[in-house]
N, C-alpha and C positions, 0 to 999 in steps of 0.2 A: 071571852076573852079578848081582849085590844092584842093588836098584833106585837106592840111592843108586852106586853107580857111574856107573850109565847115565845119572842126574842132571847127574855129573861131568861125564863126556863133550857131553853134551848139555843146557843147563841151564833151555834154554828148556821141558823139560819139566817143570820143579820148578813150573811154573801150571798152577793149577788150571783157569783158561778156557780158556789154549793146549791142554791135553790134551783137556778135551770140544771146541775145535775139531778137534783131531784125530779125534777119532771120528765126529762127525760128518762129517767128512771119506771116511769109511771107507764107507760107506754110501750114501750119495746120489750119487756119481761111478759107482758100484755101479749104482745103479738108474737115473741117464741113459745108461748105454751099452745097455741096452735099448732104449731110444729110439733112439738113434742107428740100431741094425741093425732094431727095427721100423717104425720109420717109414717107409724107402723099399719096403721089401718088403710092407709094407702095401697103398700103393699102387699097386704093378706087379703084388700077387696081385688084387689087384681090377679090372686091367684097364684101368692108368693107361698111358699112354705117356711116354714121357721128357718130354714136355713137361707131361703132370700133374703129374710129381713136382715139373719145375723151379717149378711154383705153388706144391705143399705147400709145398716147402723155405723157398722165398722167405717168406713167411708167416709161418716163424719166427723168420727177421731184421727183419723190415721194423719191427717193433715199437720195436728198436732207435735207430729213427732220432727217435721221441717220447719213448720212456721213461728210457734210459741218461742222457739232462742230468737228467729230473726226477728218477729213482733217487738220481744224484749229489747231488744239494739236498739230499733230503729223508735223506741219512743221513745229510748234515754239521749238518744241525739235531736230528736223533733216534741211538736207540743204534742201530749200522747192523744187530746180528743182527737187529732185528727185523724190519727191511725184509727181511733174506735170508728172516723165515718168510711174508712176506706171498707172496714170487720161489715159495721150495719148493711153497706152496699151490694158486697160477698152475699153476705145470706139475704136479702132482698130479692138477687140476683136467683140464688140457687132454689131457695122456697117456690118464690111467686114462678118461675120457670116449669118447676113439678108441678105448682097445684094448674097453671094452665093447660098442661100434659094431660094430668088425670082428667079435667073436663072435658076435655076435645079432643081422648084416642085413649089408649092400650099404654103406657110408656112400657118398651123394653126394662130387662133388669136392667143394662147397663145405662139406658140414661139416666135412669134415678140412683147408681151408683154415681155417675158423674157430677150430678149434679148437688146430692151432698156429699161430695167433697170439695165443691165449690160452698157451699155453707159451712163448711168445719170448718174452710183455711177461716173464714169471716169470723167464726168461734176462736180459734185460738190463736189470731193478732189479736183479738178483742181482751183476751183476757192478761197480760203481762201490762196493758197501755192501762186498761181500770187499773189495775194495780199501784201502777205510778201516779195516778191519775189523782188519785182521792188525798195524800196525806199532801200532795201542793196543794188543794184546795182549802183541807183544813187542819192545818198543822197544829203540833204540842197537844197542849189538852183536850182538846175539840175531836181530835181524831179517834178516839173511842164513840161517839157520840155521832159522830160525821158517819160512819161507819154501819152504825144499829141504825139511825134512822134511813139510808139509802136501803142499805140491807132489806128493813122493814118495808118503805116504798116499793121496790124491789116485787118483794114475794106477795105483796097485797096486791098488785098487778097480773102475777103470775098465778094468786090462787083464782082471782075472780076469768082470766082467761083459761084457765084449763077446765074451770065447770063450764065454763060456755063454749070452749071448746069441743068439750063429749057430746052436748048438746047437737052442735053444728053437723058434727058432724057423724052423729046417730041420724038427723035429720034429712041434711043433704047432701052428703056424701064428702071425705073426705076432700077431694079437690077443694072447695071452696076454704076449708082451716088455711091449706097452702098458702092459697092466693090471699086469704088477709094477713099470713104472716108477713108474707113480702111485702105487699104496702103499706102495713103498720113499721117495716123498718125502713122504709125508705123516707117516710117524712122525719125523722129520727136528724140528717142531717144538717138541715137549717142550727137548728140548736145546739149543736156541739159547735158549729163552727162560730156562735157567740161565744163561748165560752175562752176565757183572756189566759187561762197558764199556760206558762210556758214551760218549758221544758227544764227537767233537774239541773241541767249543767249545759255549757255551751258547748255548740257543736264541736266533736271530738278530731284534729286532726289523723288520731292512730285509726287501723283499717280497721273493720266486723271481724276479722279471725281474731283479731288484738282486744277487744272488748270482749267477743264470746270468751277467752282464756282469764281476760279479768274477771269476768262474774263467775265462771266455774269456782275461782280461785276464795270469790267473797262464798258461794256456796257452802264449797265443801271444809270450809273453815269453821262452821257451825254443825257439830255430832249433832244435837237435839234438830236441826232441818232438814240432813240429809235421812236420818233412821226416818223420820215423819213421813217424806217424800220418797222412798220406798216402802213402806209400809200399806202407804195407799195407791203403791201404783198395782201390788196387788188387790188390794179393797178396792178398787174401782174396777180391776180385771173383773173379778169375781160378781160384786155388787151391777155392772152392767150390765153382764150374761144375767145372772140370774133374777133381773128384776126388769131393765128397762128392755130386755132380748122376749123373756121371756111370761114377761107379764100383763102383753096385751094379747101373748097367744091363751093363755089359763084366763086372763078377761074372757077372751070368745067364747072360749070353750065348756066355763063353766059356772061363769058371775051377770052373764049378759050382753055380754059384749061390749063394742066404743063406752057406752055413758058410764058402765063400772070402770071403766079402766079412768074415765073424766074423774071422774067420783075419788076414787084413787089418787088421782093425779092431784086435785084439789084438797084434800083431807091433808097432802105432804104441806102444800101451800098454806094452808089455814096454820099447820106446825109453824112454819117456818118465820110465819107473821106473829104466832106467839112469841119465839127463839127468839125475834128481833126484838119486841119488846120486854122481856126478861131481860136484853144484853144492854138495855139501854140506863138501869139501874147497877148490874151487876158485873164484876171480872172476880174472873178465877184467879187466885194467887199462883198456882202453876197450870201456868196456861199450857204447855206440852204435855203436861201429863192426862189434861182434859181433853187435849187433840186426840192421844192415842185412846185413851175409854171409845170418844163416841166415832171414831174409826170403826170399834167391835159392834157397837149397839149398831149401825147400819145391816146387820146380818138379819134381823130381825125381821126386814120386808121381803125378799125374795124366802126367810123359812114360813112368812105369814100364807107368803102363794101356797109353797111349796105344799104344808098342811091342808089346806084349803079351807082355812077361815071363811066364815061367815061374813058378807063384805063388810059388815058395820064394823065388824073386829079388823079384819085387813086395813078399812078406812084409820081405825084409832090407832094399829102399828105404823100406819106410814106419817099421824098426824103426830106421833110421841117419837120419830127418827127423822120429821123435819125439824120440828121442833129445835130438841137437839144439836141435828148439823147445822141450824142457822145462829147458834151458839158458839159452836165451834168454827164457824166463819169470821165470824166478826174478832171474836179470839185470834185467830190466826194471821187477820186482815190488819190488826192492833201490832200483834208481837213481829212482823215482816215490819213492820214502817216504823218501828223501834229499835230494832235489831241490826237490820240492815241497814248499810251505804245511802244515805239518800240518793246520791248518783251512779248504784250499781240494785238500784231496788227494781227496778223495770228488767233488768236482763237477769237477777235472781228469780225473778220472779216467771221468766220463763223456760228456765229450769227450775222451778218447784211446777210448775203444768205438765211441762214435757216428763217429767219424772213422774208425776203422779198418774197421769196418763198415757204412758208408752205402752203396757202392756192391754190398756182397754182393747183396742180394738181383735186382740189376740180373743178377748173374752166375748167380743163381738161373733168373729167368728167363729170360734169353738162350740158357743151355747147351741144352737140353732141346730149343728148336726149332732150334739153329744146326745139333746133334746130325744133327736128322732134316732138316736141308738139305743140309747138306757131309759129314756120317757122325760117328758118334762120336770114331774115331782123326785126326784132320784139328782139331777142336773142342778135343780135349784138349792135342795140340802146339802151337797158338793160345794155347792156356791158359798152357804153362808156357812160350812163348818171350815173352810178356808180365813174367808174371811174373821172370823173369831181367833183362829192358830198365830195367821201371821200379827193380829191386835197383840195375843199376850206375849207373843216374843218382841215386840215393837216397845214394853216395858224396860225390857233387862236392862240399858245402856241407862246411868245414874243421872245423864241431862236429862233425859224423857221425866226422869220420876222426882228432880232435884232443882232444874229451873225456876225459879222465880221470876212473877214478872218484872217487877225492877233489876233484874240482874245485865247486865249486857247494851244497855237500851243507848242507843246513838244520840246524837243533838239532830234536830229536822229543824232544820233553816227556817224562819217565818217569811223569807223577803218578800215576795211576790204572792201569795197567798195572802198577804192583811189584810185585803180588801173583808175577810172575816171580821173586820173591825169597824167597817165604813157602818156611819151614822143611819140610825133606824127610824124612819119616820110613820107613825101612828098611819099616817092617808097613803104610805104604799104598797101596791099590790104583791103578793107573794112571789112574782114571777118577774117583776120590773115591767113598766109602762108600755116598754116597746118589744117585748116578748111574749113568744108561742110554744107551748110545751108543745114535746115531741120524745123519743125514745132510744133508749140502748139494750145490745144484748146482753144475756147470761149464759153461763154454761148449766147445762141442764142435770150437770150431776152432781151428788157431793162429794168435798174430798178438797182439801187445801190449797 
């Protein structure tokens, strides 16, 4: 198939900046997958308890309480790809240093917590900037296609990274996995700086606090938005504690160790890829209803671990939840971009990330001690029940059940990113003749 045929089927690929973003998302998610497997087993191999693992993983999420809002305000003022550069470098410093400590010494608990706080700060400022960047590169009717393609590439990279990370951790210890993550994030900088996108509005004369208030007003004006964010605040708290914190514990004690956990994470990533492929051709009539429903489906992963299902069945469950989650994420990205003012999208995305993740540190902190007190199985069953209950309650508002995809859409200007329509040449390389592919981070947990 010729390059012209490819761009005729997927016109968003005609944009140089979007191709650079795709190349970026081919490497960083793979690098982050090494962290997803490496951090948990670095703590456990150092003699850490489930409670210690809770504290370290909570440190990944806690910066979201501060830096999601700040990252959103900044990304509405300057080019969002520059905010992502800062995020990637913070992750590189945190994970790379953690890896070197594991390889050369036995890091103390406080050192692991500090370094994961650095990495978590990077993840926190990444999300609102990433949400603001995509609509700039692919405005209008190209947005759903761009969202599905970019997440498809990202998840394929994460799938490969998770499978390889499990083997690396099992064969040559978690320190190498963390070091690989740090190196992978470092090489993202040249590519991101090559993207030409500009901020969605000129640098404002108003102060940052006024910008935050304006973003809050836009956020709270949409009932469907704040209800779903409130739902996912509880969903993410329970899911993170029951799956991310206690999953490696179950894998180590009952399923065979890091290779099993890597297989579960890889199965989830395969599901994410499948969901991304499906999203290229399908969009729901009632996106908010779908989002809430899929939030409830995430209860299946901690449930499968609590019931000690056979590893292949756990992997199949992880695949299914991953596919559903990816469909939801594409739907959510498109809904946000279509229904939120473009000049406030990064700030509203900051409130989205803050609200969705604000209780997650509590889930991480509670999961380990709760598992010690009442057992891992009961803790995971409680997490699954909490997810199902709050998701059922979120279906009550009419805005969730009744809002259609075409309602309340805002106009997205196609000014700067009209590069999506630049001429296509059959002889043009997929990345442009002078570019080198590199990468960008991802949030490791499901949620809007």
